[in-house]
VOBA-1610 file (N, C-alpha, C; in pm, whole numbers, padded with zeros to 5 digits, always signed):
BEGIN
Met-00554+07943-01191Met-00500+07812-01234Met-00611+07737-01175Leu-00620+07650-01293Leu-00656+07480-01226Leu-00633+07418-01182Ala-00681+07365-01071Ala-00543+07218-00978Ala-00592+07120-01101Ile-00450+07033-01104Ile-00469+06915-01154Ile-00427+06775-01084Val-00540+06690-01067Val-00501+06612-00991Val-00495+06448-01064Leu-00370+06456-01014Leu-00301+06316-01107Leu-00254+06202-01001Val-00318+06064-01000Val-00244+05961-00899Val-00293+05838-00969Ser-00146+05746-00975Ser-00157+05664-01026Ser-00098+05556-00916Leu-00179+05392-00947Leu-00176+05322-00839Leu-00074+05198-00901Leu+00027+05147-00886Leu+00091+05052-00979Leu+00092+04897-00859Val-00017+04841-00914Val-00013+04681-00846Val+00125+04598-00926Ile+00214+04517-00817Ile+00263+04412-00920Ile+00153+04297-00904Gln+00263+04206-00970Gln+00172+04001-00968Gln+00142+04018-00833Met+00021+04032-00726Met-00008+03970-00655Met+00064+04039-00512Gly+00066+04185-00532Gly+00141+04239-00442Gly+00172+04438-00497Asp+00245+04494-00394Asp+00232+04599-00438Asp+00368+04686-00432Ala+00367+04759-00527Ala+00482+04822-00610Ala+00639+04785-00511Glu+00568+04846-00397Glu+00716+04863-00241Glu+00717+04737-00220Glu+00662+04660-00240Glu+00691+04501-00182Glu+00835+04451-00211Glu+00911+04415-00080Glu+01026+04373-00071Glu+01043+04280-00188Tyr+00986+04178-00163Tyr+00995+04024-00245Tyr+00899+03997-00328Ala+00826+04111-00414Ala+00700+04094-00513Ala+00787+03978-00620Asp+00705+03935-00694Asp+00755+03874-00806Asp+00707+03929-00940Arg+00812+03950-01031Arg+00790+04052-01154Arg+00813+03979-01274Ser+00760+03896-01300Ser+00712+03828-01362Ser+00665+03872-01530Leu+00549+03944-01444Leu+00471+03982-01575Leu+00399+04163-01516Val+00475+04252-01569Val+00468+04366-01478Val+00443+04500-01616Val+00337+04563-01542Val+00279+04672-01625Val+00324+04805-01579Arg+00353+04865-01659Arg+00438+05071-01623Arg+00326+05139-01700Glu+00400+05251-01612Glu+00288+05381-01691Glu+00423+05468-01749Ser+00373+05523-01858Ser+00415+05639-01908Ser+00342+05770-01916Lys+00417+05921-01870Lys+00267+06029-01898Lys+00330+06147-01966Asn+00257+06232-02011Asn+00351+06325-02030Asn+00233+06474-02078Asp+00214+06554-02000Asp+00135+06660-02025Asp-00020+06628-02029Gly-00088+06533-01963Gly-00171+06502-01973Gly-00253+06361-02086Arg-00154+06281-02123Arg-00131+06165-02207Arg-00065+06076-02100Phe-00164+05974-02117Phe-00063+05885-02002Phe-00122+05745-02091Ala+00047+05632-02094Ala+00045+05498-02157Ala+00071+05393-02070Leu+00004+05289-02086Leu+00059+05198-01992Leu+00097+05104-02081Trp+00227+05047-02033Trp+00306+04937-02098Trp+00309+04792-02044Leu+00312+04689-02135Leu+00368+04569-02071Leu+00461+04523-02049Met+00533+04558-02008Met+00687+04502-02009Met+00700+04369-02021Pro+00844+04354-02137Pro+00856+04238-02135Pro+00873+04107-02032Pro+00778+03977-02055Pro+00753+03996-01927Pro+00870+03802-01961Arg+00888+03756-01823Arg+00985+03687-01774Arg+00878+03532-01767Leu+00801+03510-01806Leu+00729+03379-01869Leu+00690+03356-02007Thr+00651+03294-02007Thr+00622+03267-02179Thr+00469+03242-02240Glu+00394+03259-02058Glu+00250+03215-02074Glu+00165+03314-01979Gly+00077+03423-01980Gly+00050+03494-01824Gly-00120+03554-01879Thr-00146+03577-01814Thr-00263+03675-01785Thr-00277+03788-01731Val-00321+03931-01795Val-00298+04060-01681Val-00428+04081-01679Thr-00528+04132-01603Thr-00634+04209-01559Thr-00555+04366-01565Val-00646+04487-01588Val-00612+04611-01595Val-00738+04633-01529Thr-00733+04745-01431Thr-00849+04808-01378Thr-00824+04963-01382Ala-00919+05052-01397Ala-00933+05203-01446Ala-01015+05290-01376Thr-01032+05400-01352Thr-01087+05505-01317Thr-01098+05646-01324Ser-01118+05713-01395Ser-01064+05854-01455Ser-01175+05948-01473Gln-01106+06062-01468Gln-01276+06184-01503Gln-01170+06307-01540Asn-01228+06331-01698Asn-01244+06383-01782Asn-01080+06331-01881Met-01132+06236-01898Met-01005+06153-01958Met-01075+06020-02078Thr-00975+06062-02212Thr-01086+05956-02302Thr-00927+05872-02336Leu-01009+05684-02298Leu-00944+05587-02331Leu-00951+05493-02374Ser-00843+05439-02452Ser-00827+05372-02594Ser-00859+05244-02574Arg-00973+05200-02452Arg-01004+05064-02414Arg-01103+05109-02286Lys-01209+04990-02281Lys-01284+04990-02195Lys-01250+04953-02112Val-01251+04969-01975Val-01191+04879-01870Val-01259+04879-01773Pro-01312+04760-01678Pro-01108+04688-01680Pro-01105+04590-01805Phe-01022+04567-01858Phe-00980+04465-01943Phe-00909+04367-01910Thr-00877+04175-01990Thr-00774+04105-01961Thr-00726+04103-02065Leu-00584+04073-02074Leu-00516+04042-02210Leu-00434+03906-02155Asp-00429+03831-02264Asp-00385+03679-02280Asp-00271+03682-02325Val-00118+03707-02273Val+00000+03719-02309Val+00075+03643-02311Ser+00176+03597-02423Ser+00170+03503-02491Ser+00263+03506-02609Ala+00372+03418-02679Ala+00424+03448-02786Ala+00320+03442-02902Ala+00197+03330-02932Ala+00114+03372-03065Ala+00017+03523-02992Gln-00010+03611-02921Gln-00052+03697-02929Gln+00060+03845-02944Met+00200+03803-02949Met+00284+03942-02940Met+00419+03869-02946Asn+00511+03960-02921Asn+00656+03995-02942Asn+00679+03988-02755Leu+00713+03848-02704Leu+00752+03885-02582Leu+00906+03960-02553Met+00970+04010-02692Met+01093+04042-02638Met+01086+04192-02637Lys+00979+04287-02619Lys+00977+04426-02632Lys+00798+04475-02539Pro+00866+04553-02499Pro+00719+04611-02436Pro+00608+04633-02522His+00434+04644-02487His+00391+04654-02569His+00299+04784-02464Lys+00214+04837-02597Lys+00124+04988-02501Lys+00008+04867-02528Ile-00055+04906-02361Ile-00176+04807-02368Ile-00313+04911-02315Leu-00302+05054-02317Leu-00364+05143-02278Leu-00302+05315-02303Phe-00417+05358-02379Phe-00389+05495-02355Phe-00499+05621-02313Ala-00438+05661-02226Ala-00539+05780-02244Ala-00544+05934-02225Tyr-00627+06018-02260Tyr-00535+06150-02242Tyr-00648+06227-02209Gln-00634+06381-02166Gln-00755+06453-02112Gln-00818+06536-02246Lys-00977+06525-02170Lys-01048+06526-02328Lys-01062+06706-02278Asp-01060+06784-02183Asp-01107+06902-02162Asp-00965+06957-02127Thr-00862+07021-02147Thr-00775+07075-02078Thr-00782+07185-02000Thr-00918+07232-01981Thr-00928+07409-01877Thr-01006+07330-01754Arg-01010+07169-01793Arg-01052+07068-01661Arg-00981+07006-01555Pro-00956+06963-01467Pro-00917+06928-01351Pro-00925+06750-01430Tyr-00830+06681-01437Tyr-00854+06530-01451Tyr-00806+06444-01321Ser-00827+06314-01323Ser-00764+06262-01290Ser-00772+06090-01361Phe-00681+06020-01289Phe-00660+05869-01391Phe-00604+05753-01269Tyr-00673+05694-01255Tyr-00618+05589-01106Tyr-00635+05482-01220Trp-00597+05360-01195Trp-00503+05263-01236Trp-00442+05099-01189Gln-00476+05042-01199Gln-00386+04957-01090Gln-00426+04796-01225Tyr-00287+04691-01203Tyr-00338+04577-01232Tyr-00272+04423-01170Gln-00336+04311-01204Gln-00309+04187-01133Gln-00261+04148-01266Ser-00144+04032-01203Ser-00172+03967-01337Ser-00120+03794-01266Gln-00143+03704-01374Gln-00079+03527-01294Gln-00046+03486-01415Phe+00035+03339-01386Phe+00070+03281-01493Phe-00035+03211-01553Gly+00026+03166-01693Gly-00055+03082-01777Gly-00167+03168-01854Leu-00229+03065-01910Leu-00379+03167-02042Leu-00481+03047-01968Arg-00589+03180-01986Arg-00734+03097-01984Arg-00779+03041-02066Gly-00884+02939-02022Gly-00942+02826-02094Gly-00916+02698-02117Gly-00802+02677-02048Gly-00741+02557-02034Gly-00876+02439-01924Arg-00909+02296-01969Arg-00992+02218-01922Arg-00957+02124-01892His-00939+02071-01779His-00863+01939-01700His-00881+01843-01793Asp-00815+01740-01809Asp-00844+01585-01835Asp-00838+01513-01709Asp-00933+01484-01722Asp-00963+01433-01557Asp-00948+01263-01579Ser-00928+01223-01651Ser-00803+01095-01715Ser-00731+01050-01665Val-00672+01188-01619Val-00467+01167-01616Val-00498+01163-01448Val-00412+01013-01463Val-00333+01000-01267Val-00200+01041-01295Tyr-00205+01189-01174Tyr-00063+01179-01187Tyr+00056+01175-01098Thr+00178+01119-01100Thr+00264+01065-01030Thr+00308+01190-00938Leu+00304+01113-00798Leu+00362+01200-00643Leu+00477+01292-00700Pro+00526+01389-00677Pro+00620+01452-00735Pro+00739+01484-00629Tyr+00778+01390-00624Tyr+00940+01310-00585Tyr+00968+01207-00641Gln+01067+01140-00649Gln+01149+01027-00669Gln+01088+00924-00630Pro+01081+00817-00724Pro+01013+00662-00741Pro+01093+00595-00599Gly+01006+00564-00500Gly+01063+00458-00376Gly+01103+00521-00289Thr+01077+00637-00329Thr+01059+00761-00170Thr+00904+00833-00113Ser+00888+00814+00020Ser+00780+00824+00062Ser+00806+00980+00134His+00708+01074+00171His+00638+01185+00193His+00552+01203+00297Arg+00541+01261+00368Arg+00409+01320+00441Arg+00362+01446+00407Val+00218+01416+00422Val+00124+01557+00363Val+00098+01614+00467Gly+00178+01723+00460Gly+00132+01794+00587Gly-00006+01900+00592Gln-00057+01940+00452Gln-00201+02037+00463Gln-00241+01949+00287Gly-00342+01868+00309Gly-00413+01841+00152Gly-00547+01940+00098Phe-00603+01934+00035Phe-00735+01934-00029Phe-00827+02014+00069Leu-00886+02096+00074Leu-00930+02210+00213Leu-00880+02188+00289Gly-00748+02192+00304Gly-00714+02240+00444Gly-00724+02359+00500Gly-00711+02391+00635Gly-00760+02472+00709Gly-00663+02589+00724Phe-00559+02565+00689Phe-00436+02657+00699Phe-00451+02790+00596Thr-00460+02676+00481Thr-00417+02816+00375Thr-00508+02727+00260His-00502+02634+00207His-00603+02553+00129His-00731+02564+00183Tyr-00819+02659+00216Tyr-00951+02669+00231Tyr-01053+02644+00132Ala-01185+02611+00151Ala-01264+02630+00060Ala-01290+02734-00087Arg-01263+02706-00187Arg-01321+02818-00240Arg-01219+02927-00249Ser-01119+02911-00217Ser-00975+02997-00249Ser-00899+02944-00355Gln-00781+02991-00423Gln-00718+02972-00545Gln-00647+02866-00515Glu-00594+02784-00377Glu-00532+02671-00355Glu-00610+02596-00289Glu-00760+02536-00300Glu-00847+02533-00268Glu-00824+02354-00287Phe-00721+02262-00407Phe-00722+02152-00417Phe-00535+02121-00403Ala-00467+02194-00334Ala-00318+02220-00366Ala-00267+02131-00241Val-00182+02047-00281Val-00104+01980-00152Val+00027+02000-00102Asp+00052+02007+00026Asp+00215+02000+00096Asp+00239+01911+00131Phe+00337+01841+00064Phe+00424+01767+00098Phe+00541+01803+00168Leu+00572+01734+00334Leu+00652+01756+00379Leu+00825+01707+00359Met+00877+01724+00335Met+01037+01717+00302Met+01119+01804+00347Asp+01267+01720+00369Asp+01416+01838+00409Asp+01428+01897+00266Glu+01528+02004+00328Glu+01522+02090+00222Glu+01637+01999+00108Gly+01613+02066+00007Gly+01736+01990-00088Gly+01658+01889-00178Thr+01548+01833-00106Thr+01495+01715-00165Thr+01452+01695-00289Thr+01490+01617-00374Thr+01469+01610-00557Thr+01303+01615-00517Ile+01248+01714-00672Ile+01146+01748-00658Ile+01125+01702-00840Cys+01013+01638-00888Cys+00970+01586-00986Cys+00863+01633-01023Ala+00876+01610-01224Ala+00734+01655-01245Ala+00642+01533-01253Ala+00530+01565-01210Ala+00407+01540-01187Ala+00374+01477-01300Arg+00342+01531-01425Arg+00318+01512-01525Arg+00436+01553-01690Glu+00426+01543-01762Glu+00457+01568-01865Glu+00409+01728-01912Gly+00465+01824-02003Gly+00483+01896-02007Gly+00581+02069-02056Val+00533+02149-02054Val+00644+02262-02093Val+00673+02368-01991Val+00763+02419-01962Val+00819+02524-01832Val+00748+02628-01864Ile+00679+02693-01827Ile+00638+02857-01823Ile+00673+02925-01810Leu+00710+02892-01652Leu+00783+03011-01525Leu+00871+02971-01454Val+00975+03014-01418Val+01097+02979-01323Val+01106+03090-01230Arg+01131+03074-01079Arg+01163+03164-01002Arg+01226+03105-00969Ala+01383+03145-00925Ala+01491+03037-00824Ala+01585+03202-00732Asp+01538+03325-00741Asp+01619+03385-00708Asp+01567+03433-00573Ser+01497+03391-00477Ser+01479+03375-00383Ser+01549+03332-00266Arg+01591+03430-00136Arg+01643+03350-00031Arg+01580+03353+00085Val+01500+03405+00082Val+01397+03432+00230Val+01284+03341+00227Gly+01244+03318+00345Gly+01123+03312+00389Gly+01097+03321+00529Gly+00959+03300+00583Gly+00923+03321+00714Gly+00786+03283+00740Ala+00780+03249+00835Ala+00598+03274+00890Ala+00515+03408+00893Asp+00582+03543+00836Asp+00484+03618+00810Asp+00435+03647+00688Val+00300+03585+00696Val+00237+03579+00535Val+00237+03700+00444Gln+00222+03780+00506Gln+00164+03929+00459Gln+00333+03981+00390Lys+00453+03958+00437Lys+00570+03994+00405Lys+00619+03909+00327Tyr+00615+03757+00353Tyr+00684+03650+00274Tyr+00606+03569+00136Arg+00442+03624+00132Arg+00404+03575+00050Arg+00424+03540-00120Asn+00501+03645-00161Asn+00566+03649-00309Asn+00672+03595-00295Ala+00771+03562-00218Ala+00884+03547-00177Ala+00946+03389-00222Ala+00829+03314-00300Ala+00896+03179-00294Ala+00955+03187-00456Asn+01054+03050-00447Asn+01078+03020-00504Asn+00976+02888-00630Tyr+00972+02892-00776Tyr+00879+02788-00817Tyr+00924+02752-00964Val+00852+02631-01006Val+00853+02589-01160Val+00755+02571-01174Val+00686+02651-01291Val+00543+02586-01329Val+00558+02552-01496Ile+00465+02422-01481Ile+00487+02331-01609Ile+00340+02350-01689Lys+00306+02376-01788Lys+00226+02389-01891Lys+00187+02215-01896His+00074+02186-01892His+00017+02039-01949His-00068+02032-02061Ser-00118+01911-02139Ser-00136+01969-02289Ser-00300+01999-02300Asp-00371+01985-02189Asp-00467+02032-02165Asp-00529+02165-02115Gly-00413+02229-02137Gly-00412+02395-02088Gly-00408+02418-01922Thr-00387+02312-01840Thr-00368+02372-01680Thr-00214+02355-01662Tyr-00173+02403-01543Tyr-00073+02426-01504Tyr-00031+02385-01365Ala+00045+02330-01341Ala+00122+02271-01220Ala+00191+02418-01179Arg+00212+02379-01080Arg+00306+02479-00997Arg+00340+02432-00849Tyr+00492+02437-00887Tyr+00606+02347-00775Tyr+00636+02438-00656Ala+00622+02464-00563Ala+00693+02600-00495Ala+00734+02575-00381His+00818+02716-00333His+00901+02709-00205His+01015+02627-00249Leu+01038+02609-00350Leu+01208+02573-00368Leu+01294+02636-00271Gln+01415+02548-00311Gln+01593+02646-00252Gln+01614+02729-00302Tyr+01680+02812-00265Tyr+01741+02943-00397Tyr+01865+02841-00480Ala+01805+02920-00587Ala+01899+02825-00730Ala+01858+02678-00674Gly+01754+02640-00692Gly+01664+02509-00679Gly+01643+02486-00787Ala+01640+02551-00900Ala+01579+02506-01021Ala+01628+02424-01099Leu+01588+02298-01147Leu+01657+02242-01265Leu+01646+02250-01406Val+01547+02289-01420Val+01485+02314-01567Val+01502+02464-01605Gln+01501+02513-01714Gln+01463+02648-01755Gln+01319+02679-01829Leu+01379+02823-01858Leu+01234+02862-01905Leu+01199+02814-02050Gly+01086+02746-02084Gly+01096+02692-02226Gly+01091+02503-02246Ala+01164+02469-02118Ala+01187+02310-02175Ala+01129+02209-02181Lys+01128+02158-02244Lys+00965+02024-02230Lys+01037+01898-02145Val+00940+01869-02037Val+00980+01778-01934Val+00865+01647-01918Val+00962+01553-01911Val+00854+01435-01907Val+00813+01400-01787Arg+00704+01310-01780Arg+00706+01243-01628Arg+00802+01237-01538Gly+00809+01240-01420Gly+00911+01211-01377Gly+01047+01253-01350Gln+01076+01313-01428Gln+01180+01382-01458Gln+01241+01510-01317Pro+01308+01518-01295Pro+01354+01588-01116Pro+01358+01759-01260Ile+01289+01812-01162Ile+01301+01976-01197Ile+01293+02099-01105Gly+01368+02009-00975Gly+01365+02124-00874Gly+01424+02089-00732Lys+01461+02135-00616Lys+01546+02144-00507Lys+01430+02181-00409Ser+01337+02086-00315Ser+01308+02151-00239Ser+01346+02264-00162Gly+01279+02342-00020Gly+01354+02439+00021Gly+01256+02518+00089Thr+01269+02642+00191Thr+01169+02696+00249Thr+01101+02851+00207Thr+01176+02867+00088Thr+01166+03032+00055Thr+00960+03073+00062Gly+00952+03196+00044Gly+00842+03227+00100Gly+00754+03210+00202Ala+00628+03248+00239Ala+00539+03225+00361Ala+00589+03067+00396Thr+00608+02977+00433Thr+00606+02921+00520Thr+00759+02924+00610Thr+00780+02789+00787Thr+00882+02800+00814Thr+00917+02620+00808Thr+00864+02573+00762Thr+00901+02453+00746Thr+00908+02339+00602Pro+01011+02316+00560Pro+01080+02271+00441Pro+00971+02193+00393His+00886+02210+00285His+00818+02135+00176His+00794+02152+00065Leu+00750+02112+00001Leu+00691+02108-00133Leu+00524+02137-00174His+00489+02258-00189His+00344+02285-00231His+00328+02300-00373Phe+00211+02188-00382Phe+00177+02164-00547Phe+00042+02158-00579Asp+00051+02211-00720Asp-00125+02253-00730Asp-00138+02226-00864Val-00273+02255-00913Val-00308+02239-01031Val-00378+02329-01060Ser-00440+02430-01131Ser-00501+02520-01169Ser-00481+02614-01327Val-00603+02655-01341Val-00609+02761-01484Val-00667+02899-01452Pro-00613+03003-01453Pro-00612+03112-01481Pro-00807+03157-01502Ile-00843+03250-01439Ile-01013+03272-01464Ile-00992+03443-01520Asp-00877+03524-01483Asp-00826+03649-01501Asp-00679+03645-01457Gly-00630+03785-01442Gly-00520+03852-01401Gly-00541+03865-01256Met-00682+03843-01205Met-00672+03839-00996Met-00713+03685-00970Thr-00768+03600-01021Thr-00807+03442-00976Thr-00814+03347-01054Arg-00777+03237-00968Arg-00722+03088-01065Arg-00879+02999-01021Arg-00883+02888-01065Arg-00940+02813-01045Arg-00867+02650-01009Ser-00873+02670-00887Ser-00781+02483-00808Ser-00900+02422-00885Ile-00744+02298-00936Ile-00883+02137-00949Ile-00820+02032-00865Pro-00933+01974-00895Pro-00878+01815-00804Pro-00835+01780-00899Ile-00701+01659-00833Ile-00685+01575-00893Ile-00632+01443-00829Arg-00626+01311-00901Arg-00526+01200-00828Arg-00419+01162-00865Phe-00389+01115-00732Phe-00220+01028-00767Phe-00209+00899-00779Arg-00104+00835-00818Arg-00101+00677-00850Arg+00024+00703-00684Thr+00008+00597-00635Thr+00091+00580-00511Thr+00119+00432-00493Ser+00203+00390-00386Ser+00232+00277-00390Ser+00095+00192-00276Glu-00002+00283-00277Glu-00088+00221-00184Glu-00238+00218-00284Gly-00198+00221-00429Gly-00312+00297-00508Gly-00318+00391-00555Ile-00449+00410-00631Ile-00454+00593-00656Ile-00555+00638-00587Ile-00503+00728-00548Ile-00569+00872-00405Ile-00643+00976-00507Ser-00724+00984-00463Ser-00784+01138-00497Ser-00866+01265-00422Asn-00773+01205-00272Asn-00777+01293-00167Asn-00669+01260-00059Pro-00562+01344-00117Pro-00409+01337+00025Pro-00455+01312+00185Val-00409+01282+00205Val-00499+01326+00420Val-00369+01372+00458Lys-00415+01432+00524Lys-00301+01501+00635Lys-00275+01436+00714Gly-00140+01410+00715Gly-00046+01298+00860Gly+00015+01182+00766Gln-00076+01155+00648Gln-00069+01025+00573Gln+00076+01019+00496Thr+00163+00950+00490Thr+00239+00942+00428Thr+00205+00837+00292Tyr+00285+00894+00154Tyr+00286+00838+00071Tyr+00377+00799-00047Thr+00423+00660-00095Thr+00515+00660-00174Thr+00474+00629-00299Cys+00618+00722-00358Cys+00561+00736-00527Cys+00645+00621-00588Val+00543+00596-00681Val+00540+00479-00787Val+00557+00552-00935Gln+00626+00533-01011Gln+00586+00523-01180Gln+00507+00491-01259
//
């Protein structure tokens, strides 16, 4: 009898399937039967996303060329039901076969181009002030050419009201995490957050919110300055703060971080400085 080799590798968004705190807002699953395999995009917990699937196989016929990237939105598919995105079957039933696959996913759709004329409001209440814990190109996690290159961390007490820095539509909300800590590998996917899409196709992420700390729902339209969440310490952090960034996905694996400008009581700033305190004005 010929030996049959079968291995499948499932990668949940930015982590392994076995990861305790993995964010499952966009998930791909496998079904299999007698040398036939299908990959299914499950109903997402977001309104817009991007997923990239890679695979290697032996003695298999695949329904599409790999790797491939899919845009996930109501314009492309019915988000209420699973969708078969890849079908594979054994070519020669007398020979061994193998099928290895993985996927990665991101919130948002590709193709956004930032409107550089936009000046953002600081993401907290008017008249309040907060100190920058890490700015653009920060040496800790916002390092050059990373997906968080132009992110900003604003230090603030737990439960501080977070406000929309720009108007848009909520495309992703997570508020079920209760955990956080210094172990980046363990807690990197455990943050709560709100993601808002802007009119130019870019996305703002407001992260590390407290448990049940989202004040908006999926699909809601928000205006600049509107309260959208409460700050916390969920995810990879030991200090209460708000992580804020603007970006667009390149594919399911990578994002492009976008430098932005903020309006403050001291004027418009284009490079938030670590240790500097900034006061929000409308």
